[in-house]
PQR file with spaces between the fields and no chain letter, atoms N, CA, C, O and H, PARSE charges and radii, in Angstrom:
ATOM       1  N    UNK     1     -13.298  -15.219    6.312 -0.4000 1.5000
ATOM       2  CA   UNK     1     -12.464  -14.760    5.258 -0.0000 2.0000
ATOM       3  C    UNK     1     -10.985  -15.095    5.659  0.5500 1.7000
ATOM       4  O    UNK     1     -10.614  -15.050    6.832 -0.5500 1.4000
ATOM       5  N    UNK     2     -10.185  -15.425    4.644 -0.4000 1.5000
ATOM       6  CA   UNK     2      -8.781  -15.700    4.817 -0.0000 2.0000
ATOM       7  C    UNK     2      -7.983  -14.438    4.318  0.5500 1.7000
ATOM       8  O    UNK     2      -8.192  -13.989    3.191 -0.5500 1.4000
ATOM       9  H    UNK     2     -10.486  -15.461    3.692  0.4000 1.0000
ATOM      10  N    UNK     3      -7.063  -13.870    5.177 -0.4000 1.5000
ATOM      11  CA   UNK     3      -6.387  -12.809    4.790 -0.0000 2.0000
ATOM      12  C    UNK     3      -4.830  -13.163    4.610  0.5500 1.7000
ATOM      13  O    UNK     3      -4.282  -14.020    5.302 -0.5500 1.4000
ATOM      14  H    UNK     3      -6.894  -14.235    6.093  0.4000 1.0000
ATOM      15  N    UNK     4      -4.186  -12.443    3.644 -0.4000 1.5000
ATOM      16  CA   UNK     4      -2.680  -12.704    3.407 -0.0000 2.0000
ATOM      17  C    UNK     4      -2.076  -11.383    3.674  0.5500 1.7000
ATOM      18  O    UNK     4      -2.552  -10.340    3.226 -0.5500 1.4000
ATOM      19  H    UNK     4      -4.631  -11.746    3.081  0.4000 1.0000
ATOM      20  N    UNK     5      -0.974  -11.449    4.446 -0.4000 1.5000
ATOM      21  CA   UNK     5      -0.162  -10.307    4.760 -0.0000 2.0000
ATOM      22  C    UNK     5       0.778  -10.132    3.552  0.5500 1.7000
ATOM      23  O    UNK     5       1.696  -10.930    3.359 -0.5500 1.4000
ATOM      24  H    UNK     5      -0.588  -12.296    4.810  0.4000 1.0000
ATOM      25  N    UNK     6       0.548   -9.092    2.749 -0.4000 1.5000
ATOM      26  CA   UNK     6       1.452   -8.827    1.591 -0.0000 2.0000
ATOM      27  C    UNK     6       2.558   -7.716    1.788  0.5500 1.7000
ATOM      28  O    UNK     6       3.480   -7.521    0.996 -0.5500 1.4000
ATOM      29  H    UNK     6      -0.197   -8.444    2.906  0.4000 1.0000
ATOM      30  N    UNK     7       2.335   -7.016    2.955 -0.4000 1.5000
ATOM      31  CA   UNK     7       3.449   -6.037    3.260 -0.0000 2.0000
ATOM      32  C    UNK     7       3.031   -5.227    4.489  0.5500 1.7000
ATOM      33  O    UNK     7       1.927   -5.315    5.026 -0.5500 1.4000
ATOM      34  H    UNK     7       1.586   -7.173    3.598  0.4000 1.0000
ATOM      35  N    UNK     8       4.006   -4.447    4.868 -0.4000 1.5000
ATOM      36  CA   UNK     8       3.749   -3.560    5.971 -0.0000 2.0000
ATOM      37  C    UNK     8       4.138   -2.095    5.604  0.5500 1.7000
ATOM      38  O    UNK     8       5.255   -1.813    5.168 -0.5500 1.4000
ATOM      39  H    UNK     8       4.903   -4.375    4.432  0.4000 1.0000
ATOM      40  N    UNK     9       3.163   -1.193    5.803 -0.4000 1.5000
ATOM      41  CA   UNK     9       3.423    0.212    5.581 -0.0000 2.0000
ATOM      42  C    UNK     9       4.384    0.700    6.777  0.5500 1.7000
ATOM      43  O    UNK     9       4.038    0.579    7.952 -0.5500 1.4000
ATOM      44  H    UNK     9       2.256   -1.422    6.156  0.4000 1.0000
ATOM      45  N    UNK    10       5.558    1.234    6.411 -0.4000 1.5000
ATOM      46  CA   UNK    10       6.510    1.812    7.314 -0.0000 2.0000
ATOM      47  C    UNK    10       6.703    3.250    7.341  0.5500 1.7000
ATOM      48  O    UNK    10       7.340    3.782    8.250 -0.5500 1.4000
ATOM      49  H    UNK    10       5.839    1.333    5.456  0.4000 1.0000
ATOM      50  N    UNK    11       6.145    3.951    6.318 -0.4000 1.5000
ATOM      51  CA   UNK    11       6.331    5.446    6.384 -0.0000 2.0000
ATOM      52  C    UNK    11       5.639    5.906    5.172  0.5500 1.7000
ATOM      53  O    UNK    11       5.077    5.143    4.386 -0.5500 1.4000
ATOM      54  H    UNK    11       5.628    3.519    5.580  0.4000 1.0000
ATOM      55  N    UNK    12       5.700    7.202    5.049 -0.4000 1.5000
ATOM      56  CA   UNK    12       5.137    7.917    3.821 -0.0000 2.0000
ATOM      57  C    UNK    12       6.350    8.325    2.947  0.5500 1.7000
ATOM      58  O    UNK    12       7.489    8.278    3.413 -0.5500 1.4000
ATOM      59  H    UNK    12       6.157    7.822    5.687  0.4000 1.0000
ATOM      60  N    UNK    13       6.117    8.700    1.756 -0.4000 1.5000
ATOM      61  CA   UNK    13       7.249    9.018    0.883 -0.0000 2.0000
ATOM      62  C    UNK    13       6.872   10.202    0.030  0.5500 1.7000
ATOM      63  O    UNK    13       6.051   10.121   -0.883 -0.5500 1.4000
ATOM      64  H    UNK    13       5.192    8.738    1.378  0.4000 1.0000
ATOM      65  N    UNK    14       7.542   11.364    0.387 -0.4000 1.5000
ATOM      66  CA   UNK    14       7.267   12.664   -0.427 -0.0000 2.0000
ATOM      67  C    UNK    14       5.942   13.133   -0.100  0.5500 1.7000
ATOM      68  O    UNK    14       5.361   12.771    0.924 -0.5500 1.4000
ATOM      69  H    UNK    14       8.209   11.429    1.129  0.4000 1.0000
ATOM      70  N    UNK    15       5.365   14.065   -1.090 -0.4000 1.5000
ATOM      71  CA   UNK    15       4.143   14.736   -0.862 -0.0000 2.0000
ATOM      72  C    UNK    15       3.167   14.302   -1.878  0.5500 1.7000
ATOM      73  O    UNK    15       2.123   14.948   -1.975 -0.5500 1.4000
ATOM      74  H    UNK    15       5.837   14.359   -1.921  0.4000 1.0000
ATOM      75  N    UNK    16       3.369   13.307   -2.635 -0.4000 1.5000
ATOM      76  CA   UNK    16       2.493   12.865   -3.697 -0.0000 2.0000
ATOM      77  C    UNK    16       1.458   11.832   -3.170  0.5500 1.7000
ATOM      78  O    UNK    16       0.689   11.311   -3.978 -0.5500 1.4000
ATOM      79  H    UNK    16       4.217   12.783   -2.557  0.4000 1.0000
ATOM      80  N    UNK    17       1.407   11.524   -1.894 -0.4000 1.5000
ATOM      81  CA   UNK    17       0.520   10.561   -1.385 -0.0000 2.0000
ATOM      82  C    UNK    17       1.000    9.138   -1.410  0.5500 1.7000
ATOM      83  O    UNK    17       0.168    8.240   -1.281 -0.5500 1.4000
ATOM      84  H    UNK    17       2.032   11.948   -1.238  0.4000 1.0000
ATOM      85  N    UNK    18       2.261    8.861   -1.565 -0.4000 1.5000
ATOM      86  CA   UNK    18       2.796    7.518   -1.579 -0.0000 2.0000
ATOM      87  C    UNK    18       3.162    7.044   -0.140  0.5500 1.7000
ATOM      88  O    UNK    18       3.470    7.815    0.769 -0.5500 1.4000
ATOM      89  H    UNK    18       2.937    9.591   -1.670  0.4000 1.0000
ATOM      90  N    UNK    19       3.096    5.722   -0.041 -0.4000 1.5000
ATOM      91  CA   UNK    19       3.501    5.177    1.238 -0.0000 2.0000
ATOM      92  C    UNK    19       4.541    4.108    0.918  0.5500 1.7000
ATOM      93  O    UNK    19       4.490    3.426   -0.105 -0.5500 1.4000
ATOM      94  H    UNK    19       2.846    5.096   -0.780  0.4000 1.0000
ATOM      95  N    UNK    20       5.539    3.995    1.905 -0.4000 1.5000
ATOM      96  CA   UNK    20       6.624    3.111    1.774 -0.0000 2.0000
ATOM      97  C    UNK    20       6.270    1.761    2.386  0.5500 1.7000
ATOM      98  O    UNK    20       5.823    1.697    3.531 -0.5500 1.4000
ATOM      99  H    UNK    20       5.580    4.549    2.736  0.4000 1.0000
ATOM     100  N    UNK    21       6.466    0.698    1.641 -0.4000 1.5000
ATOM     101  CA   UNK    21       6.090   -0.662    2.086 -0.0000 2.0000
ATOM     102  C    UNK    21       7.212   -1.643    2.077  0.5500 1.7000
ATOM     103  O    UNK    21       7.976   -1.706    1.114 -0.5500 1.4000
ATOM     104  H    UNK    21       6.829    0.751    0.711  0.4000 1.0000
ATOM     105  N    UNK    22       7.333   -2.418    3.133 -0.4000 1.5000
ATOM     106  CA   UNK    22       8.223   -3.509    3.164 -0.0000 2.0000
ATOM     107  C    UNK    22       7.348   -4.698    2.691  0.5500 1.7000
ATOM     108  O    UNK    22       6.428   -5.126    3.388 -0.5500 1.4000
ATOM     109  H    UNK    22       6.712   -2.366    3.916  0.4000 1.0000
ATOM     110  N    UNK    23       7.647   -5.182    1.563 -0.4000 1.5000
ATOM     111  CA   UNK    23       6.916   -6.183    0.962 -0.0000 2.0000
ATOM     112  C    UNK    23       7.168   -7.619    1.567  0.5500 1.7000
ATOM     113  O    UNK    23       8.308   -8.004    1.829 -0.5500 1.4000
ATOM     114  H    UNK    23       8.394   -4.835    0.997  0.4000 1.0000
ATOM     115  N    UNK    24       6.074   -8.367    1.768 -0.4000 1.5000
ATOM     116  CA   UNK    24       6.181   -9.661    2.363 -0.0000 2.0000
ATOM     117  C    UNK    24       5.544  -10.739    1.327  0.5500 1.7000
ATOM     118  O    UNK    24       5.261  -11.883    1.686 -0.5500 1.4000
ATOM     119  H    UNK    24       5.148   -8.053    1.555  0.4000 1.0000
ATOM     120  N    UNK    25       5.365  -10.300    0.123 -0.4000 1.5000
ATOM     121  CA   UNK    25       4.820  -11.185   -0.853 -0.0000 2.0000
ATOM     122  C    UNK    25       5.914  -11.607   -1.930  0.5500 1.7000
ATOM     123  O    UNK    25       6.841  -10.837   -2.182 -0.5500 1.4000
ATOM     124  H    UNK    25       5.595   -9.371   -0.168  0.4000 1.0000
ATOM     125  N    UNK    26       5.799  -12.795   -2.538 -0.4000 1.5000
ATOM     126  CA   UNK    26       6.709  -13.216   -3.542 -0.0000 2.0000
ATOM     127  C    UNK    26       6.215  -12.640   -4.880  0.5500 1.7000
ATOM     128  O    UNK    26       6.914  -12.826   -5.876 -0.5500 1.4000
ATOM     129  H    UNK    26       5.046  -13.420   -2.334  0.4000 1.0000
ATOM     130  N    UNK    27       5.143  -12.004   -4.970 -0.4000 1.5000
ATOM     131  CA   UNK    27       4.492  -11.558   -6.280 -0.0000 2.0000
ATOM     132  C    UNK    27       4.144  -10.035   -6.185  0.5500 1.7000
ATOM     133  O    UNK    27       2.975   -9.691   -6.361 -0.5500 1.4000
ATOM     134  H    UNK    27       4.575  -11.854   -4.161  0.4000 1.0000
ATOM     135  N    UNK    28       5.124   -9.103   -5.911 -0.4000 1.5000
ATOM     136  CA   UNK    28       4.550   -7.779   -5.666 -0.0000 2.0000
ATOM     137  C    UNK    28       4.041   -7.084   -6.914  0.5500 1.7000
ATOM     138  O    UNK    28       3.220   -6.175   -6.793 -0.5500 1.4000
ATOM     139  H    UNK    28       6.073   -9.383   -5.768  0.4000 1.0000
ATOM     140  N    UNK    29       4.493   -7.468   -8.134 -0.4000 1.5000
ATOM     141  CA   UNK    29       3.898   -6.872   -9.348 -0.0000 2.0000
ATOM     142  C    UNK    29       2.428   -7.287   -9.448  0.5500 1.7000
ATOM     143  O    UNK    29       1.596   -6.488   -9.877 -0.5500 1.4000
ATOM     144  H    UNK    29       5.160   -8.206   -8.233  0.4000 1.0000
ATOM     145  N    UNK    30       2.059   -8.649   -9.021 -0.4000 1.5000
ATOM     146  CA   UNK    30       0.695   -8.991   -9.165 -0.0000 2.0000
ATOM     147  C    UNK    30      -0.095   -8.349   -8.029  0.5500 1.7000
ATOM     148  O    UNK    30      -1.170   -7.808   -8.291 -0.5500 1.4000
ATOM     149  H    UNK    30       2.735   -9.299   -8.673  0.4000 1.0000
ATOM     150  N    UNK    31       0.362   -8.377   -6.821 -0.4000 1.5000
ATOM     151  CA   UNK    31      -0.371   -7.948   -5.588 -0.0000 2.0000
ATOM     152  C    UNK    31      -0.605   -6.470   -5.637  0.5500 1.7000
ATOM     153  O    UNK    31      -1.650   -6.027   -5.159 -0.5500 1.4000
ATOM     154  H    UNK    31       1.234   -8.816   -6.608  0.4000 1.0000
ATOM     155  N    UNK    32       0.335   -5.623   -6.207 -0.4000 1.5000
ATOM     156  CA   UNK    32       0.260   -4.245   -6.172 -0.0000 2.0000
ATOM     157  C    UNK    32      -0.136   -3.628   -7.494  0.5500 1.7000
ATOM     158  O    UNK    32       0.090   -2.443   -7.739 -0.5500 1.4000
ATOM     159  H    UNK    32       1.183   -5.983   -6.595  0.4000 1.0000
ATOM     160  N    UNK    33      -0.729   -4.448   -8.339 -0.4000 1.5000
ATOM     161  CA   UNK    33      -1.128   -4.008   -9.607 -0.0000 2.0000
ATOM     162  C    UNK    33      -2.158   -2.879   -9.595  0.5500 1.7000
ATOM     163  O    UNK    33      -3.021   -2.927   -8.719 -0.5500 1.4000
ATOM     164  H    UNK    33      -0.913   -5.410   -8.140  0.4000 1.0000
ATOM     165  N    UNK    34      -2.166   -1.907  -10.434 -0.4000 1.5000
ATOM     166  CA   UNK    34      -3.154   -0.839  -10.526 -0.0000 2.0000
ATOM     167  C    UNK    34      -4.599   -1.479  -10.627  0.5500 1.7000
ATOM     168  O    UNK    34      -4.892   -2.382  -11.412 -0.5500 1.4000
ATOM     169  H    UNK    34      -1.465   -1.868  -11.146  0.4000 1.0000
ATOM     170  N    UNK    35      -5.444   -0.896   -9.741 -0.4000 1.5000
ATOM     171  CA   UNK    35      -6.827   -1.405   -9.747 -0.0000 2.0000
ATOM     172  C    UNK    35      -7.129   -2.487   -8.723  0.5500 1.7000
ATOM     173  O    UNK    35      -8.289   -2.845   -8.521 -0.5500 1.4000
ATOM     174  H    UNK    35      -5.206   -0.163   -9.104  0.4000 1.0000
ATOM     175  N    UNK    36      -6.064   -3.026   -8.056 -0.4000 1.5000
ATOM     176  CA   UNK    36      -6.230   -4.168   -7.076 -0.0000 2.0000
ATOM     177  C    UNK    36      -6.745   -3.577   -5.830  0.5500 1.7000
ATOM     178  O    UNK    36      -6.393   -2.441   -5.512 -0.5500 1.4000
ATOM     179  H    UNK    36      -5.122   -2.736   -8.219  0.4000 1.0000
ATOM     180  N    UNK    37      -7.579   -4.288   -5.079 -0.4000 1.5000
ATOM     181  CA   UNK    37      -8.059   -3.859   -3.768 -0.0000 2.0000
ATOM     182  C    UNK    37      -7.227   -4.491   -2.664  0.5500 1.7000
ATOM     183  O    UNK    37      -7.093   -5.715   -2.641 -0.5500 1.4000
ATOM     184  H    UNK    37      -7.864   -5.210   -5.338  0.4000 1.0000
ATOM     185  N    UNK    38      -6.665   -3.715   -1.754 -0.4000 1.5000
ATOM     186  CA   UNK    38      -5.973   -4.205   -0.568 -0.0000 2.0000
ATOM     187  C    UNK    38      -6.699   -3.713    0.663  0.5500 1.7000
ATOM     188  O    UNK    38      -7.507   -2.788    0.578 -0.5500 1.4000
ATOM     189  H    UNK    38      -6.773   -2.721   -1.774  0.4000 1.0000
ATOM     190  N    UNK    39      -6.420   -4.329    1.831 -0.4000 1.5000
ATOM     191  CA   UNK    39      -7.077   -3.952    3.031 -0.0000 2.0000
ATOM     192  C    UNK    39      -5.864   -3.612    4.079  0.5500 1.7000
ATOM     193  O    UNK    39      -4.933   -4.384    4.312 -0.5500 1.4000
ATOM     194  H    UNK    39      -5.764   -5.081    1.901  0.4000 1.0000
ATOM     195  N    UNK    40      -6.019   -2.471    4.601 -0.4000 1.5000
ATOM     196  CA   UNK    40      -5.076   -1.868    5.672 -0.0000 2.0000
ATOM     197  C    UNK    40      -5.735   -2.123    7.112  0.5500 1.7000
ATOM     198  O    UNK    40      -6.797   -1.618    7.474 -0.5500 1.4000
ATOM     199  H    UNK    40      -6.775   -1.843    4.412  0.4000 1.0000
ATOM     200  N    UNK    41      -5.003   -2.917    7.812 -0.4000 1.5000
ATOM     201  CA   UNK    41      -5.483   -3.234    9.218 -0.0000 2.0000
ATOM     202  C    UNK    41      -4.716   -2.361   10.192  0.5500 1.7000
ATOM     203  O    UNK    41      -3.557   -1.996    9.994 -0.5500 1.4000
ATOM     204  H    UNK    41      -4.140   -3.328    7.518  0.4000 1.0000
ATOM     205  N    UNK    42      -5.459   -2.042   11.284 -0.4000 1.5000
ATOM     206  CA   UNK    42      -4.904   -1.335   12.367 -0.0000 2.0000
ATOM     207  C    UNK    42      -4.307   -2.123   13.298  0.5500 1.7000
ATOM     208  O    UNK    42      -4.115   -3.304   13.007 -0.5500 1.4000
ATOM     209  H    UNK    42      -6.401   -2.338   11.444  0.4000 1.0000
ATOM     210  N    UNK    43      -3.927   -1.646   14.513 -0.4000 1.5000
ATOM     211  CA   UNK    43      -3.244   -2.480   15.561 -0.0000 2.0000
ATOM     212  C    UNK    43      -4.055   -3.600   16.106  0.5500 1.7000
ATOM     213  O    UNK    43      -3.508   -4.636   16.484 -0.5500 1.4000
ATOM     214  H    UNK    43      -4.084   -0.687   14.749  0.4000 1.0000
ATOM     215  N    UNK    44      -5.396   -3.419   16.163 -0.4000 1.5000
ATOM     216  CA   UNK    44      -6.231   -4.474   16.752 -0.0000 2.0000
ATOM     217  C    UNK    44      -6.503   -5.592   15.785  0.5500 1.7000
ATOM     218  O    UNK    44      -7.047   -6.617   16.196 -0.5500 1.4000
ATOM     219  H    UNK    44      -5.840   -2.577   15.856  0.4000 1.0000
ATOM     220  N    UNK    45      -6.146   -5.453   14.476 -0.4000 1.5000
ATOM     221  CA   UNK    45      -6.509   -6.566   13.488 -0.0000 2.0000
ATOM     222  C    UNK    45      -7.965   -6.812   13.290  0.5500 1.7000
ATOM     223  O    UNK    45      -8.321   -7.785   12.625 -0.5500 1.4000
ATOM     224  H    UNK    45      -5.705   -4.621   14.142  0.4000 1.0000
ATOM     225  N    UNK    46      -8.830   -5.997   13.819 -0.4000 1.5000
ATOM     226  CA   UNK    46     -10.325   -6.112   13.698 -0.0000 2.0000
ATOM     227  C    UNK    46     -10.854   -5.070   12.835  0.5500 1.7000
ATOM     228  O    UNK    46     -11.871   -5.285   12.175 -0.5500 1.4000
ATOM     229  H    UNK    46      -8.541   -5.207   14.359  0.4000 1.0000
ATOM     230  N    UNK    47     -10.226   -3.925   12.787 -0.4000 1.5000
ATOM     231  CA   UNK    47     -10.664   -2.768   12.068 -0.0000 2.0000
ATOM     232  C    UNK    47      -9.772   -2.642   10.780  0.5500 1.7000
ATOM     233  O    UNK    47      -8.548   -2.607   10.906 -0.5500 1.4000
ATOM     234  H    UNK    47      -9.400   -3.751   13.322  0.4000 1.0000
ATOM     235  N    UNK    48     -10.307   -2.581    9.665 -0.4000 1.5000
ATOM     236  CA   UNK    48      -9.590   -2.427    8.445 -0.0000 2.0000
ATOM     237  C    UNK    48     -10.230   -1.315    7.513  0.5500 1.7000
ATOM     238  O    UNK    48     -11.374   -0.885    7.661 -0.5500 1.4000
ATOM     239  H    UNK    48     -11.302   -2.610    9.562  0.4000 1.0000
ATOM     240  N    UNK    49      -9.385   -0.927    6.582 -0.4000 1.5000
ATOM     241  CA   UNK    49      -9.879    0.022    5.532 -0.0000 2.0000
ATOM     242  C    UNK    49      -9.549   -0.543    4.066  0.5500 1.7000
ATOM     243  O    UNK    49      -8.408   -0.865    3.736 -0.5500 1.4000
ATOM     244  H    UNK    49      -8.456   -1.276    6.461  0.4000 1.0000
ATOM     245  N    UNK    50     -10.575   -0.623    3.291 -0.4000 1.5000
ATOM     246  CA   UNK    50     -10.300   -1.059    1.965 -0.0000 2.0000
ATOM     247  C    UNK    50      -9.794    0.088    1.085  0.5500 1.7000
ATOM     248  O    UNK    50     -10.349    1.187    1.085 -0.5500 1.4000
ATOM     249  H    UNK    50     -11.502   -0.361    3.559  0.4000 1.0000
ATOM     250  N    UNK    51      -8.689   -0.210    0.310 -0.4000 1.5000
ATOM     251  CA   UNK    51      -8.041    0.788   -0.501 -0.0000 2.0000
ATOM     252  C    UNK    51      -7.861    0.219   -1.888  0.5500 1.7000
ATOM     253  O    UNK    51      -7.741   -0.999   -2.018 -0.5500 1.4000
ATOM     254  H    UNK    51      -8.239   -1.103    0.310  0.4000 1.0000
ATOM     255  N    UNK    52      -7.835    0.988   -2.885 -0.4000 1.5000
ATOM     256  CA   UNK    52      -7.466    0.619   -4.330 -0.0000 2.0000
ATOM     257  C    UNK    52      -6.131    1.266   -4.736  0.5500 1.7000
ATOM     258  O    UNK    52      -5.864    2.461   -4.608 -0.5500 1.4000
ATOM     259  H    UNK    52      -7.932    1.978   -2.780  0.4000 1.0000
ATOM     260  N    UNK    53      -5.325    0.309   -5.247 -0.4000 1.5000
ATOM     261  CA   UNK    53      -3.967    0.644   -5.707 -0.0000 2.0000
ATOM     262  C    UNK    53      -4.156    1.449   -7.018  0.5500 1.7000
ATOM     263  O    UNK    53      -4.829    1.015   -7.953 -0.5500 1.4000
ATOM     264  H    UNK    53      -5.542   -0.662   -5.351  0.4000 1.0000
ATOM     265  N    UNK    54      -3.519    2.656   -7.032 -0.4000 1.5000
ATOM     266  CA   UNK    54      -3.509    3.480   -8.362 -0.0000 2.0000
ATOM     267  C    UNK    54      -2.134    3.536   -8.931  0.5500 1.7000
ATOM     268  O    UNK    54      -1.971    3.819  -10.118 -0.5500 1.4000
ATOM     269  H    UNK    54      -2.972    3.009   -6.273  0.4000 1.0000
ATOM     270  N    UNK    55      -1.116    3.274   -8.116 -0.4000 1.5000
ATOM     271  CA   UNK    55       0.254    3.322   -8.693 -0.0000 2.0000
ATOM     272  C    UNK    55       1.197    2.513   -7.809  0.5500 1.7000
ATOM     273  O    UNK    55       1.072    2.482   -6.585 -0.5500 1.4000
ATOM     274  H    UNK    55      -1.249    3.044   -7.152  0.4000 1.0000
ATOM     275  N    UNK    56       2.105    1.887   -8.448 -0.4000 1.5000
ATOM     276  CA   UNK    56       3.198    1.081   -7.680 -0.0000 2.0000
ATOM     277  C    UNK    56       4.563    1.297   -8.407  0.5500 1.7000
ATOM     278  O    UNK    56       4.649    1.338   -9.634 -0.5500 1.4000
ATOM     279  H    UNK    56       2.207    1.912   -9.442  0.4000 1.0000
ATOM     280  N    UNK    57       5.493    1.416   -7.664 -0.4000 1.5000
ATOM     281  CA   UNK    57       6.832    1.562   -8.124 -0.0000 2.0000
ATOM     282  C    UNK    57       7.922    0.996   -7.078  0.5500 1.7000
ATOM     283  O    UNK    57       7.606    0.926   -5.891 -0.5500 1.4000
ATOM     284  H    UNK    57       5.424    1.383   -6.667  0.4000 1.0000
ATOM     285  N    UNK    58       9.074    0.632   -7.465 -0.4000 1.5000
ATOM     286  CA   UNK    58      10.182    0.212   -6.583 -0.0000 2.0000
ATOM     287  C    UNK    58      11.119    1.425   -6.353  0.5500 1.7000
ATOM     288  O    UNK    58      11.405    2.226   -7.243 -0.5500 1.4000
ATOM     289  H    UNK    58       9.330    0.689   -8.430  0.4000 1.0000
ATOM     290  N    UNK    59      11.541    1.484   -5.163 -0.4000 1.5000
ATOM     291  CA   UNK    59      12.493    2.606   -4.791 -0.0000 2.0000
ATOM     292  C    UNK    59      13.464    2.034   -3.769  0.5500 1.7000
ATOM     293  O    UNK    59      13.084    1.799   -2.623 -0.5500 1.4000
ATOM     294  H    UNK    59      11.309    0.834   -4.440  0.4000 1.0000
ATOM     295  N    UNK    60      14.683    1.814   -4.156 -0.4000 1.5000
ATOM     296  CA   UNK    60      15.707    1.242   -3.187 -0.0000 2.0000
ATOM     297  C    UNK    60      15.101   -0.166   -2.823  0.5500 1.7000
ATOM     298  O    UNK    60      14.753   -0.938   -3.716 -0.5500 1.4000
ATOM     299  H    UNK    60      14.992    2.005   -5.088  0.4000 1.0000
ATOM     300  N    UNK    61      14.985   -0.480   -1.472 -0.4000 1.5000
ATOM     301  CA   UNK    61      14.557   -1.807   -1.091 -0.0000 2.0000
ATOM     302  C    UNK    61      13.007   -1.799   -0.737  0.5500 1.7000
ATOM     303  O    UNK    61      12.500   -2.743   -0.130 -0.5500 1.4000
ATOM     304  H    UNK    61      15.268    0.148   -0.747  0.4000 1.0000
ATOM     305  N    UNK    62      12.326   -0.764   -1.118 -0.4000 1.5000
ATOM     306  CA   UNK    62      10.998   -0.646   -0.736 -0.0000 2.0000
ATOM     307  C    UNK    62      10.066   -0.600   -2.009  0.5500 1.7000
ATOM     308  O    UNK    62      10.493   -0.233   -3.103 -0.5500 1.4000
ATOM     309  H    UNK    62      12.738    0.003   -1.611  0.4000 1.0000
ATOM     310  N    UNK    63       8.807   -0.984   -1.799 -0.4000 1.5000
ATOM     311  CA   UNK    63       7.785   -0.804   -2.739 -0.0000 2.0000
ATOM     312  C    UNK    63       6.913    0.456   -2.272  0.5500 1.7000
ATOM     313  O    UNK    63       6.402    0.540   -1.155 -0.5500 1.4000
ATOM     314  H    UNK    63       8.459   -1.282   -0.910  0.4000 1.0000
ATOM     315  N    UNK    64       6.809    1.459   -3.315 -0.4000 1.5000
ATOM     316  CA   UNK    64       6.013    2.678   -3.072 -0.0000 2.0000
ATOM     317  C    UNK    64       4.599    2.468   -3.719  0.5500 1.7000
ATOM     318  O    UNK    64       4.440    2.193   -4.908 -0.5500 1.4000
ATOM     319  H    UNK    64       7.224    1.391   -4.222  0.4000 1.0000
ATOM     320  N    UNK    65       3.634    2.622   -2.843 -0.4000 1.5000
ATOM     321  CA   UNK    65       2.244    2.506   -3.289 -0.0000 2.0000
ATOM     322  C    UNK    65       1.400    3.753   -3.140  0.5500 1.7000
ATOM     323  O    UNK    65       1.551    4.503   -2.176 -0.5500 1.4000
ATOM     324  H    UNK    65       3.764    2.845   -1.877  0.4000 1.0000
ATOM     325  N    UNK    66       0.505    3.975   -4.102 -0.4000 1.5000
ATOM     326  CA   UNK    66      -0.389    5.170   -3.941 -0.0000 2.0000
ATOM     327  C    UNK    66      -1.764    4.491   -4.032  0.5500 1.7000
ATOM     328  O    UNK    66      -2.011    3.569   -4.810 -0.5500 1.4000
ATOM     329  H    UNK    66       0.383    3.366   -4.885  0.4000 1.0000
ATOM     330  N    UNK    67      -2.657    5.043   -3.143 -0.4000 1.5000
ATOM     331  CA   UNK    67      -4.052    4.577   -3.154 -0.0000 2.0000
ATOM     332  C    UNK    67      -4.961    5.704   -3.507  0.5500 1.7000
ATOM     333  O    UNK    67      -4.728    6.892   -3.283 -0.5500 1.4000
ATOM     334  H    UNK    67      -2.456    5.792   -2.511  0.4000 1.0000
ATOM     335  N    UNK    68      -6.043    5.199   -4.095 -0.4000 1.5000
ATOM     336  CA   UNK    68      -7.158    6.039   -4.521 -0.0000 2.0000
ATOM     337  C    UNK    68      -7.694    6.822   -3.280  0.5500 1.7000
ATOM     338  O    UNK    68      -7.899    6.257   -2.205 -0.5500 1.4000
ATOM     339  H    UNK    68      -6.233    4.234   -4.277  0.4000 1.0000
ATOM     340  N    UNK    69      -7.916    8.179   -3.493 -0.4000 1.5000
ATOM     341  CA   UNK    69      -8.368    8.863   -2.278 -0.0000 2.0000
ATOM     342  C    UNK    69      -7.341    9.514   -1.361  0.5500 1.7000
ATOM     343  O    UNK    69      -7.655   10.353   -0.516 -0.5500 1.4000
ATOM     344  H    UNK    69      -7.750    8.638   -4.366  0.4000 1.0000
ATOM     345  N    UNK    70      -6.169    9.109   -1.559 -0.4000 1.5000
ATOM     346  CA   UNK    70      -4.989    9.575   -0.754 -0.0000 2.0000
ATOM     347  C    UNK    70      -4.025   10.306   -1.652  0.5500 1.7000
ATOM     348  O    UNK    70      -2.891    9.844   -1.775 -0.5500 1.4000
ATOM     349  H    UNK    70      -5.914    8.428   -2.245  0.4000 1.0000
ATOM     350  N    UNK    71      -4.354   11.352   -2.260 -0.4000 1.5000
ATOM     351  CA   UNK    71      -3.589   12.120   -3.244 -0.0000 2.0000
ATOM     352  C    UNK    71      -2.677   13.106   -2.490  0.5500 1.7000
ATOM     353  O    UNK    71      -2.731   13.264   -1.270 -0.5500 1.4000
ATOM     354  H    UNK    71      -5.276   11.727   -2.160  0.4000 1.0000
ATOM     355  N    UNK    72      -1.896   13.710   -3.254 -0.4000 1.5000
ATOM     356  CA   UNK    72      -0.819   14.600   -2.672 -0.0000 2.0000
ATOM     357  C    UNK    72      -1.434   15.694   -1.855  0.5500 1.7000
ATOM     358  O    UNK    72      -2.603   16.030   -2.050 -0.5500 1.4000
ATOM     359  H    UNK    72      -1.852   13.582   -4.245  0.4000 1.0000
ATOM     360  N    UNK    73      -0.651   16.282   -0.911 -0.4000 1.5000
ATOM     361  CA   UNK    73      -1.165   17.397   -0.076 -0.0000 2.0000
ATOM     362  C    UNK    73      -1.269   18.747   -0.930  0.5500 1.7000
ATOM     363  O    UNK    73      -0.464   19.118   -1.785 -0.5500 1.4000
ATOM     364  H    UNK    73       0.298   16.009   -0.753  0.4000 1.0000
ATOM     365  N    UNK    74      -2.326   19.339   -0.554 -0.4000 1.5000
ATOM     366  CA   UNK    74      -2.545   20.737   -1.247 -0.0000 2.0000
ATOM     367  C    UNK    74      -1.683   21.777   -0.458  0.5500 1.7000
ATOM     368  O    UNK    74      -1.664   21.767    0.773 -0.5500 1.4000
ATOM     369  H    UNK    74      -2.980   19.038    0.140  0.4000 1.0000
ATOM     370  N    UNK    75      -0.989   22.652   -1.183 -0.4000 1.5000
ATOM     371  CA   UNK    75      -0.187   23.651   -0.592 -0.0000 2.0000
ATOM     372  C    UNK    75      -0.798   25.011   -0.983  0.5500 1.7000
ATOM     373  O    UNK    75      -0.280   26.057   -0.591 -0.5500 1.4000
ATOM     374  H    UNK    75      -1.005   22.660   -2.182  0.4000 1.0000
């Protein structure tokens, strides 16, 4: 399989389950579209997790993404 590096998760953002991403793609609106499947790789690049995008927005110089199953924290 051929993988494309579309961004790097650098932090969380708030308590709504969003992650802050430094985008490495020329087409963030297409890559981060709601319903798209992305793969998050660990440090070994052998283990990965499949995630589905449920929300995308821009904030300052970052893309904020929200994935299905990673909702806000319960208080």
